[in-house]
C-alpha positions as CSV (number, residue, x, y, z in Angstrom):
1,M,14.8,-60.5,-59.8
2,L,13.8,-58.1,-57.0
3,S,14.4,-58.7,-53.6
4,N,12.3,-58.4,-50.8
5,C,14.6,-57.5,-47.9
6,P,14.8,-54.0,-46.3
7,K,17.6,-51.7,-47.3
8,P,20.3,-52.1,-44.4
9,R,20.9,-47.8,-44.9
10,A,17.0,-47.1,-44.1
11,Q,16.6,-49.4,-41.2
12,Q,20.1,-47.5,-40.1
13,G,18.9,-44.0,-40.6
14,A,15.5,-45.2,-38.7
15,T,17.5,-46.3,-35.6
16,L,19.5,-43.1,-35.3
17,V,16.3,-41.1,-35.4
18,M,14.7,-43.2,-33.2
19,A,18.3,-42.7,-30.9
20,L,18.1,-38.9,-31.2
21,I,14.2,-38.8,-30.2
22,V,15.5,-40.7,-27.3
23,V,18.3,-38.7,-26.4
24,L,16.2,-35.6,-26.8
25,I,13.1,-36.8,-24.4
26,V,16.0,-37.7,-21.9
27,V,17.9,-34.2,-22.1
28,A,14.2,-32.4,-21.7
29,L,13.5,-35.0,-18.9
30,A,17.1,-34.2,-17.3
31,T,16.6,-30.4,-17.6
32,R,12.9,-30.3,-16.1
33,V,14.3,-32.2,-13.7
34,S,17.3,-29.5,-12.8
35,R,15.2,-26.6,-13.4
36,D,12.5,-28.1,-10.9
37,Y,15.1,-29.1,-8.2
38,F,16.8,-25.7,-8.2
39,V,13.1,-24.3,-7.7
40,L,12.4,-26.2,-5.1
41,Q,16.1,-25.6,-3.5
42,R,15.5,-21.9,-3.9
43,T,12.3,-22.0,-2.4
44,F,13.5,-24.0,0.6
45,E,16.4,-21.2,1.0
46,N,13.8,-18.4,0.9
47,D,11.5,-20.4,3.1
48,S,14.2,-20.9,5.4
49,E,15.2,-17.1,4.8
50,L,11.7,-16.0,5.6
51,Q,11.2,-18.3,9.0
52,Q,14.6,-16.8,9.8
53,A,13.8,-13.1,9.9
54,R,10.5,-13.7,11.1
55,A,11.9,-15.4,14.4
56,Y,14.6,-12.0,14.6
57,L,11.0,-9.9,14.2
58,R,9.3,-12.1,16.9
59,G,12.5,-11.4,19.3
60,A,12.6,-7.4,18.6
61,E,8.7,-7.5,19.6
62,S,9.5,-9.8,22.7
63,V,12.5,-7.2,23.6
64,A,10.0,-4.1,22.6
65,K,7.2,-6.0,25.0
66,Q,9.9,-6.3,28.0
67,A,11.1,-3.0,27.6
68,L,7.5,-1.3,28.1
69,L,6.7,-3.5,31.2
70,L,10.0,-2.7,33.1
71,D,9.2,1.4,32.5
72,M,5.4,0.6,33.8
73,K,7.2,-1.4,36.7
74,S,9.1,1.3,37.6
75,G,6.4,3.8,38.0
76,S,6.7,6.5,35.8
77,K,3.8,8.5,35.8
78,T,4.7,9.8,32.3
79,D,5.8,8.4,28.6
80,S,7.6,10.6,26.1
81,A,9.7,9.9,23.1
82,L,13.4,10.8,25.3
83,E,12.8,7.5,27.3
84,L,14.7,4.5,26.7
85,W,12.1,2.4,25.0
86,A,11.5,5.1,22.3
87,Q,15.2,5.0,21.0
88,P,15.8,3.4,17.4
89,Q,17.6,0.5,17.5
90,K,19.9,-0.4,14.3
91,L,21.5,-4.0,15.1
92,P,23.9,-5.7,12.6
93,L,23.7,-9.4,13.0
94,A,25.5,-12.3,10.7
95,E,22.6,-12.2,8.8
96,G,21.6,-8.9,8.0
97,V,20.6,-5.9,9.7
98,L,18.1,-5.4,12.3
99,T,16.1,-2.0,12.5
100,V,13.5,-1.4,15.2
101,C,11.6,1.5,16.9
102,V,8.8,2.0,19.0
103,I,6.1,4.9,18.7
104,D,3.8,5.7,21.1
105,L,0.0,5.8,19.4
106,Q,-1.3,8.0,22.0
107,G,0.7,11.0,20.2
108,R,-1.6,10.6,17.2
109,L,-5.2,11.4,17.3
110,N,-7.7,8.3,17.7
111,L,-10.1,8.3,15.1
112,N,-12.1,5.8,16.9
113,D,-12.6,8.9,20.0
114,L,-14.6,10.8,16.9
115,G,-17.7,8.8,17.4
116,T,-19.8,11.2,19.5
117,P,-23.1,11.2,18.3
118,A,-24.5,14.3,16.8
119,S,-27.4,15.2,19.1
120,E,-24.3,15.5,21.8
121,G,-22.9,18.3,19.7
122,L,-19.2,18.9,19.4
123,S,-16.6,16.5,21.6
124,A,-13.7,17.9,22.7
125,M,-11.5,15.2,20.2
126,Q,-14.0,16.5,17.7
127,K,-12.9,19.9,18.1
128,R,-9.5,18.7,17.9
129,F,-9.8,16.9,14.6
130,I,-11.3,19.7,12.8
131,R,-8.4,21.7,13.8
132,L,-6.0,19.0,12.5
133,L,-7.6,19.2,9.2
134,Q,-6.7,22.9,8.7
135,V,-3.1,22.3,9.5
136,A,-2.3,19.1,8.4
137,R,-1.8,19.8,4.9
138,P,0.4,23.2,5.2
139,E,1.0,23.3,1.5
140,H,-3.0,23.2,0.9
141,P,-4.5,23.9,3.8
142,L,-8.3,23.3,4.2
143,D,-10.0,26.2,5.5
144,Q,-12.6,26.1,8.6
145,L,-15.7,25.4,6.9
146,A,-14.3,22.9,4.6
147,A,-13.0,21.4,7.6
148,I,-15.9,21.2,9.5
149,A,-18.0,19.8,6.4
150,L,-15.2,16.8,5.8
151,A,-15.4,16.0,9.5
152,N,-18.9,15.9,9.7
153,A,-18.3,13.2,6.8
154,V,-15.7,11.1,9.1
155,F,-18.2,11.3,12.4
156,D,-20.8,10.0,10.1
157,W,-18.6,7.4,9.2
158,V,-17.6,6.2,12.8
159,D,-20.9,7.1,14.8
160,A,-23.1,4.5,15.4
161,D,-26.7,6.2,13.8
162,N,-27.9,7.1,10.6
163,Q,-28.4,10.9,10.9
164,T,-26.9,12.8,8.5
165,R,-25.0,16.0,10.4
166,Y,-24.7,19.5,8.2
167,P,-22.9,20.3,7.1
168,G,-20.6,17.8,4.9
169,G,-22.1,14.8,6.4
170,A,-22.7,11.6,4.9
171,E,-25.1,8.6,5.6
172,E,-26.2,5.4,4.0
173,L,-28.6,7.7,1.4
174,D,-25.8,9.8,0.6
175,Y,-23.1,7.2,-0.7
176,L,-26.0,5.7,-2.3
177,Q,-27.3,8.5,-3.8
178,Q,-23.3,9.2,-5.0
179,G,-23.2,5.8,-6.6
180,R,-20.6,3.8,-4.3
181,D,-21.0,0.4,-3.8
182,F,-20.3,0.4,0.2
183,R,-21.7,2.3,3.1
184,P,-20.6,4.3,6.0
185,A,-19.3,1.4,8.7
186,N,-21.1,3.2,11.4
187,Q,-18.9,2.0,13.5
188,G,-14.8,2.4,15.0
189,F,-12.5,2.6,12.2
190,A,-10.4,-0.7,11.6
191,S,-7.1,1.3,9.5
192,V,-6.2,4.2,9.5
193,S,-6.3,3.5,5.4
194,E,-10.0,3.6,5.6
195,L,-10.6,6.8,5.5
196,S,-9.8,6.7,2.2
197,L,-13.6,5.7,1.7
198,V,-15.2,8.6,3.6
199,A,-16.9,11.1,1.1
200,G,-14.8,14.1,0.3
201,M,-11.5,12.6,1.4
202,D,-8.8,12.8,-0.7
203,A,-5.2,11.2,-1.5
204,D,-3.1,14.0,-0.9
205,L,-4.9,14.9,2.4
206,L,-5.1,11.2,3.7
207,A,-1.3,11.0,3.3
208,A,-1.0,14.3,5.4
209,L,-3.2,12.5,7.9
210,T,-1.6,9.0,7.9
211,P,1.1,9.4,10.1
212,L,-1.1,11.9,12.9
213,V,-3.9,9.9,13.7
214,S,-4.2,6.2,14.8
215,V,-6.7,3.6,15.5
216,W,-5.3,2.2,19.0
217,G,-6.0,4.2,22.2
218,N,-7.3,4.8,25.7
219,G,-9.4,8.4,24.9
220,T,-6.4,10.2,25.9
221,L,-3.6,12.1,24.3
222,N,-0.1,12.5,25.4
223,L,1.1,15.6,25.7
224,N,4.6,14.5,26.1
225,S,4.0,12.7,22.7
226,L,2.6,15.3,20.9
227,D,4.8,16.0,17.8
228,S,7.6,14.0,19.2
229,Q,10.0,15.2,16.6
230,L,10.2,18.5,18.7
231,L,11.0,17.1,22.0
232,W,14.6,17.6,23.5
233,S,15.8,17.6,26.5
234,S,16.6,20.9,28.6
235,S,20.3,20.5,27.6
236,S,20.2,20.0,23.9
237,A,17.7,22.6,22.5
238,P,18.6,23.4,18.7
239,S,18.7,26.6,17.7
240,S,15.7,28.6,16.5
241,D,16.7,28.0,12.8
242,D,17.0,24.3,13.7
243,R,13.3,24.0,15.0
244,K,10.6,22.5,12.9
245,D,6.6,23.7,13.2
246,P,4.2,21.9,15.4
247,V,1.3,20.3,13.9
248,L,-0.5,17.9,16.4
249,L,0.0,20.6,19.4
250,R,-1.8,23.1,17.5
251,I,-5.1,21.0,17.6
252,L,-5.0,22.1,21.4
253,N,-7.1,25.3,21.8
254,N,-10.2,26.8,24.0
255,S,-13.1,25.0,24.0
256,E,-14.4,27.5,22.2
257,S,-12.8,27.6,19.3
258,L,-12.4,25.5,16.1
259,R,-9.5,27.4,14.8
260,P,-6.1,25.6,15.5
261,L,-3.5,27.3,17.5
262,T,-1.0,29.6,16.4
263,V,2.5,28.6,15.4
264,E,3.8,30.8,18.6
265,A,1.1,29.5,21.1
266,A,1.6,26.3,20.2
267,A,5.5,27.1,20.4
268,M,4.8,27.8,24.3
269,L,3.6,24.2,24.5
270,V,7.1,23.0,23.4
271,A,8.9,25.4,25.5
272,A,7.1,24.5,28.4
273,R,8.3,20.8,28.0
274,H,12.0,22.5,27.7
275,Q,11.9,23.9,30.6
276,A,10.7,20.5,32.3
277,G,13.3,18.7,31.1
278,G,11.9,17.5,27.6
279,T,8.8,16.0,29.8
280,L,6.2,17.4,31.8
281,A,5.6,15.7,34.9
282,S,2.2,17.4,35.9
283,L,-0.9,19.7,34.1
284,E,0.5,22.8,36.6
285,A,2.3,24.7,33.9
286,F,-1.4,25.5,32.3
287,K,-1.5,27.4,35.3
288,Q,1.4,29.2,35.1
289,L,2.5,32.5,33.2
290,P,2.5,32.3,30.1
291,L,0.1,29.7,29.5
292,A,-2.3,30.6,31.9
293,L,-3.3,33.5,29.7
294,Q,-5.1,31.4,27.5
295,Q,-8.3,29.4,28.3
296,W,-7.2,25.6,27.7
297,D,-9.4,22.6,26.7
298,L,-7.9,19.8,28.6
299,A,-10.2,17.3,28.2
300,G,-9.1,14.1,27.3
301,V,-5.3,14.9,27.7
302,G,-2.7,13.3,29.7
303,L,1.1,12.5,30.3
304,N,1.5,8.8,29.9
305,S,0.2,6.5,27.6
306,D,-1.2,2.6,27.0
307,Y,-1.0,2.1,23.3
308,F,2.5,1.6,21.3
309,Q,3.6,1.0,18.0
310,M,6.4,-1.4,17.6
311,S,8.1,-1.4,13.8
312,A,10.7,-3.6,13.0
313,D,12.5,-4.4,9.8
314,M,14.7,-7.2,9.3
315,Q,17.4,-6.6,6.0
316,T,18.9,-9.7,4.5
317,G,20.8,-8.7,1.4
318,P,18.4,-7.0,-1.0
319,H,15.1,-8.5,1.1
320,H,13.3,-6.6,3.5
321,Q,11.0,-8.2,5.8
322,R,9.0,-6.0,8.2
323,L,6.8,-6.7,11.3
324,V,4.4,-3.9,12.8
325,S,2.9,-4.9,16.2
326,V,0.5,-2.6,18.4
327,L,1.1,-3.2,21.9
328,A,-0.7,-2.2,24.7
329,R,0.0,-1.9,28.9
330,S,-2.5,-3.0,31.3
331,Q,-3.1,-5.0,34.3
332,D,-4.4,-8.6,34.3
333,A,-7.4,-10.2,36.8
334,Q,-4.9,-10.2,39.4
335,G,-3.5,-6.7,38.9
336,R,0.1,-7.7,38.1
337,A,1.4,-5.5,34.8
338,Q,1.3,-6.6,31.2
339,V,2.0,-5.9,27.7
340,V,-0.3,-7.6,25.4
341,V,-0.3,-7.5,21.9
342,K,-3.2,-5.9,20.2
343,S,-1.9,-6.6,16.4
344,R,0.5,-8.0,14.7
345,T,1.3,-7.8,10.8
346,F,4.0,-8.8,8.5
347,I,4.8,-7.2,5.7
348,A,7.4,-7.5,2.8
349,G,9.2,-4.3,2.2
350,A,11.4,-1.6,4.0
351,L,10.3,0.6,7.0
352,T,9.1,3.6,5.5
353,G,10.5,6.3,7.6
354,D,8.7,9.0,9.5
355,E,5.1,6.8,8.8
356,D,6.3,4.0,11.3
357,C,9.1,5.6,13.1
358,A,9.0,9.1,14.8
359,A,11.9,11.2,14.3
360,A,14.9,10.6,16.9
361,P,14.3,13.6,19.3
362,R,17.3,15.7,19.8
């Protein structure tokens, strides 16, 4: 006679399988919860480190502002990379290492000074830009005609009209014919990297120009800050074998020439600064020999500055957080000295050398 009762072994096997399934589900859930917990914990730690690093970076910005403000209140009529505010600082902290430097943006040629309408001819700054294009990349220099053509494209990009300059200029129709999906801005540059959009600009030349130009300034080049890596005090002049050739000083010349100064002529400017203790107090040196032998175009040339860039890097282990701020000195409505932040950018990554900080003067 057959029995209808289930077999005990079959029931035990099914129960074991169900138990294993439940255990697997519990293990999977526990693993998922544990993983999510560690991810959440690490995210919290990273966020905490980020906020702490940014607090230090903002602190560095505040100190830089105060240093520039004190220099302004001191009544100094000159600015150079020999001053206290310009000395790079590297501070070991419990959480890592904070590196800070301030550079004078008026020791670079301001791209937004190049927008004079074509009908008015070339301005002093436009002539200097043409000279700069010829010396910015010594290993592959542009000749004068190529420099003029590329400069005209830059001038067309920044000026307000739609009149194409000749030779080399490019306005809306030219970009359209080249199949580009953008048009010239016909306004000031927002960043130096915007130069990459200008017709005729190549990556190598842009890389060479980047540490030599800016988009900030007050219309004046600071003669004391041009080629700041060549600044030295009267007691610490390097030997002739240790000196570097000037670049930005070579863009100064007489108003009739679009050629850059020779290295020898620019070296006279370096020597004049050296004889003045590293910082020229006035432009009287241009009225005296040997500088008086040449007719200098000093339009838009000064000895002090209002615009500066602070670069700070906070390193915590292998991680870097960076802050780049543009600081401007001015007077408020009541005539009181002030330093305001014109631009502030947080970046993940370390400082990149001379692109951010001028070499420390000797």
